[in-house]
C-alpha positions in Angstrom: -68.5 -31.4 61.1 -67.2 -28.0 60.8 -63.6 -29.3 61.4 -64.0 -31.6 58.5 -65.5 -29.1 56.4 -62.2 -26.8 57.0 -59.9 -29.7 56.2 -61.5 -30.3 53.1 -61.4 -26.9 52.0 -57.6 -26.5 53.0 -56.8 -29.7 51.1 -58.6 -28.3 47.9 -56.9 -24.9 48.0 -53.3 -26.5 48.2 -54.3 -28.8 45.2 -55.6 -25.7 43.0 -52.3 -23.8 44.0 -50.2 -26.7 42.9 -52.0 -27.0 39.5 -51.6 -23.0 39.2 -48.0 -22.7 39.9 -46.6 -25.6 38.1 -46.3 -24.3 34.8 -44.8 -21.1 35.9 -42.3 -23.0 37.8 -41.3 -25.1 34.8 -40.8 -21.9 32.7 -38.8 -20.3 35.2 -36.7 -23.5 35.4 -36.3 -23.3 31.6 -35.4 -19.8 31.7 -32.5 -20.4 34.3 -31.2 -23.1 32.1 -30.9 -20.7 29.4 -29.0 -18.1 31.3 -26.7 -20.7 33.2 -23.0 -20.9 31.9 -23.0 -22.7 28.4 -26.2 -21.4 27.4 -25.5 -17.9 26.2 -27.9 -16.8 23.5 -25.2 -15.2 21.5 -22.7 -17.9 21.5 -23.6 -19.5 18.1 -23.1 -16.0 16.7 -19.8 -15.2 18.2 -18.6 -18.2 17.2 -19.7 -18.0 13.4 -18.1 -14.1 13.7 -14.9 -15.5 15.1 -14.7 -18.3 12.5 -15.3 -16.0 9.7 -12.8 -13.7 10.9 -10.2 -16.3 11.2 -11.1 -17.4 7.5 -10.8 -13.8 6.0 -7.5 -13.2 8.1 -6.2 -16.5 6.6 -7.2 -15.7 3.2 -5.6 -12.4 3.3 -2.1 -13.7 4.7 -2.3 -16.4 1.5 -3.6 -14.0 -1.4 -3.0 -10.6 -0.3 -0.2 -7.9 -0.4 1.4 -6.3 2.6 3.5 -3.5 1.2 3.7 -2.0 -2.4 6.6 0.6 -3.6 5.0 2.6 -6.4 7.3 4.7 -8.9 5.6 6.9 -11.5 5.6 9.5 -13.9 2.7 11.8 -15.3 1.2 15.4 -15.7 0.4 18.2 -13.5 -2.2 20.6 -14.6 -4.0 23.6 -13.1 -7.3 25.5 -13.5 -8.4 29.0 -12.9 -5.8 31.9 -13.3 -3.0 29.8 -12.4 -3.8 27.1 -15.2 -3.7 30.3 -17.7 -0.4 31.7 -16.3 1.5 28.5 -16.2 2.8 26.4 -18.9 3.5 22.9 -17.7 6.8 20.9 -18.2 5.9 17.1 -18.1 6.8 14.8 -16.8 6.1 14.9 -13.2 7.5 12.3 -10.7 6.0 10.4 -7.7 7.1 7.7 -5.5 5.2 6.2 -2.7 5.1 3.4 -0.2 1.8 1.7 0.4 0.8 -0.5 3.5 -2.2 -2.9 3.2 -4.4 -3.4 6.3 -6.6 -5.9 4.4 -7.9 -6.3 1.1 -10.0 -3.2 0.8 -7.9 -0.7 3.1 -4.7 0.5 2.4 -2.3 3.7 3.6 0.1 5.4 1.6 3.0 7.9 2.2 5.0 9.5 -0.6 6.6 12.4 -2.6 5.9 14.0 -5.9 7.7 16.9 -8.0 6.6 18.7 -11.0 7.9 21.8 -13.2 6.2 24.7 -14.6 7.1 28.3 -15.9 5.5 31.7 -16.6 6.2 34.1 -19.1 5.4 37.7 -18.0 6.5 40.1 -20.6 4.9 43.1 -19.6 4.9 45.3 -16.6 2.5 44.4 -13.9 1.3 46.0 -10.5 4.4 44.8 -8.5 6.7 44.8 -11.3 6.9 48.5 -12.7 10.6 49.0 -13.6 11.0 46.0 -16.0 8.9 43.0 -16.8 9.8 39.8 -15.1 10.3 37.6 -18.1 10.6 33.8 -17.6 9.9 32.6 -14.2 10.6 29.1 -13.4 8.1 27.4 -10.8 9.0 24.2 -8.8 6.4 22.0 -7.2 7.6 19.5 -4.5 4.9 17.8 -2.3 4.5 15.2 0.3 1.4 13.5 1.1 -0.3 10.9 3.3 -3.3 9.1 2.2 -6.1 6.4 2.3 -7.0 4.1 -0.4 -10.3 2.0 -0.2 -10.5 -0.8 -2.7 -13.8 -1.7 -4.1 -15.4 -5.2 -3.7 -15.4 -6.5 -7.2 -16.2 -9.9 -6.6 -19.7 -9.8 -8.2 -18.5 -8.0 -11.3 -17.1 -8.9 -14.3 -13.3 -10.4 -14.8 -12.2 -7.2 -16.4 -13.2 -5.0 -13.8 -12.0 -7.2 -11.1 -8.5 -7.5 -12.2 -8.3 -3.7 -12.9 -8.5 -3.2 -8.8 -10.1 -0.1 -8.8 -10.1 2.2 -5.6 -10.7 5.4 -4.2 -8.0 8.0 -3.0 -8.1 10.6 -0.3 -4.9 12.5 0.5 -3.6 15.1 2.9 -0.7 17.2 1.2 2.0 19.7 1.7 2.9 21.4 -1.3 6.2 23.5 -1.3 6.6 26.0 -4.0 9.6 28.1 -5.3 9.7 30.6 -8.3 12.7 31.5 -9.7 13.1 34.8 -12.0 15.5 33.4 -14.7 15.8 36.6 -16.7 15.8 39.4 -14.3 18.2 39.2 -11.4 16.8 42.3 -9.8 13.8 40.3 -8.4 14.3 37.8 -5.6 13.3 34.3 -5.7 10.1 33.6 -4.1 9.2 30.3 -2.1 6.5 29.2 0.2 4.4 26.2 1.4 0.6 25.5 1.3 -1.7 22.6 2.8 -4.0 20.8 0.3 -6.2 17.8 0.0 -6.9 15.3 -3.0 -9.6 13.0 -4.2 -9.6 10.8 -7.0 -9.8 7.3 -8.4 -7.2 4.6 -9.3 -6.5 1.3 -11.0 -4.1 -1.4 -10.7 -3.6 -4.0 -13.7 -1.4 -7.1 -12.5 1.5 -8.0 -14.4 2.4 -10.8 -12.1 -0.2 -11.6 -9.0 1.2 -10.4 -5.7 4.3 -8.9 -7.1 4.1 -6.3 -9.8 1.3 -4.1 -11.0 0.7 -1.2 -13.6 -1.2 1.7 -11.8 -3.0 4.7 -13.2 -4.0 7.5 -10.6 -6.2 10.4 -11.6 -6.6 13.4 -8.7 -7.9 16.6 -8.0 -6.1 18.7 -5.9 -7.2 21.5 -3.6 -4.4 23.7 -2.4 -3.7 26.8 -0.6 -0.8 28.0 -2.4 1.2 30.8 -0.5 0.8 33.3 -3.6 -2.8 32.2 -4.3 -4.4 35.4 -3.6 -1.3 37.5 -4.9 -1.8 40.9 -6.9 1.9 40.9 -8.2 0.9 39.9 -11.7 -2.0 42.0 -11.6 -2.4 44.7 -14.5 -1.6 48.2 -13.5 -4.4 50.3 -14.9 -2.2 53.5 -14.1 0.8 52.3 -16.2 0.5 52.3 -19.9 3.0 49.7 -20.3 1.1 47.2 -18.5 -0.6 45.5 -21.4 -2.3 42.5 -19.3 -2.3 40.4 -16.1 -3.8 38.1 -13.7 -5.9 39.3 -10.6 -4.7 36.5 -8.6 -3.2 32.8 -9.1 -6.2 30.8 -7.8 -7.0 27.4 -9.3 -6.8 23.8 -8.2 -4.4 21.1 -9.5 -5.1 18.0 -11.7 -2.5 15.2 -11.9 -2.7 12.0 -13.8 0.2 9.5 -12.9 1.0 6.1 -14.4 3.1 3.9 -11.8 5.1 0.7 -11.4 4.3 -1.2 -8.4 6.3 -3.5 -6.7 4.7 -5.6 -4.0 5.3 -8.0 -1.5 
């Protein structure tokens, strides 16, 4: 009797264990199937991402530009004491090559040149034995830049066709001062690093082939004579009528370009 009771209890415990572990076993089996090869939970996402990238690349190769040669003229101006001392001689010139990585990102490499002059008709702190007179100033710069074209797909037609973009540039300015009216003074020259930020527009003449561009830039440059006191008024010299404590100031440029693209 006691033996039959033990056998009955043993069979009942096996039955209960089977009922208890069956759902968990089924769940583990489902997890194994999800984690098996071909059941990656990220597969659908990766497929959509790859298809989207392929579509974007195909659209760029069909409708985008790869390179652009830009030639332009414009105006270079200055702020601060440099702006007060300089008279600008337009036009300024620029030429650059642009490489397009995609519809929104491009890189540019180029050159620019402008001329200015100063007329110092009084003796100053560094020029006590004769007025400097006319000083011709040449500004030559090289630059490497980045462009970001704004996404205008959801904006109006006029804005879309203007192709607005942001510009950031690293620049090197080489400056030469030539004393035209007084040979006693040696010419001065030197370089300085700078950065530029600005905005631009490109209006298509023929899509993918030719454009008219407009750029406006603010340049912060460490000119070699930025903190010079050569042109400062000399208080101990009665012939010194005026002067500039330094030649600090930023540069502003506005350029209109003709762009050939391919």
